[in-house]
N, C-alpha and C positions, 0 to 999 in steps of 0.2 A: 307377658313376662313383666311382673311387677317388682317393686323394690321389696326385698325380703326383710331387711333390717333398717329400722329408723335410727338415725343418729341421735345421740344423747342430747345434743344441742337443741334439736327440734322438740324433744320431749320437754325440756325445760322452758323453751319459748312458748309451747302450747300451754303449759301450766301457768305461766305468767300472763298470757293473753286471757285465759279463763278467769284468773284472779282480777285483772283489770276490768274485764267485762262484768263480773259480778259486782264490783265496787261501783261501776258506772250505773248499772241497773238499780242498785240500792239508792244511789244519789237521786236518780230520776224518780224512783218511787217515793222518796221523802219529799221532794219538791212537789210532785203531783199531789201527794196527800195533804201537804200544807196548803196548797192552792184550793183543794176541795173544801177543807175545813174553813178557810178564810171566806170563800164564796158562800158556803153554807151558813156561816154566822152573820152574813150581811155586812161585814166590815168593809167591803170594797165600795159600797154605795155611798153617795154623798147624802148625809143626813141634814135635816133642817137646822139642827143645832150648829153644825159646822158652817152652813151657809149664813146664818144670822151673825155668828161671831166674825166671819170674814167681812161681812157688810159693815159691822161696827168698827172694824179695824181699818176700813178703807181699802181693802185688797180686792 
C-alpha cells in the first residue's frame, strides 16, 4: 500500500532540487573545461622565461 497522492510541497522541492543540481553540474563542467584548456595550452608549467625573470629579481 503506497502513497497515492504526493503533496504539492514535495513537487516544488523536487523541482528546486533538480534546478540546483543542474546549476551545480554546469558549474563543475565549466571548471573542468577551463582546467582541461589550461593544461592543454601548457600554461600551468613553469617556463624558462619565468625562471630567468625570478632569478633576476632575486626571488
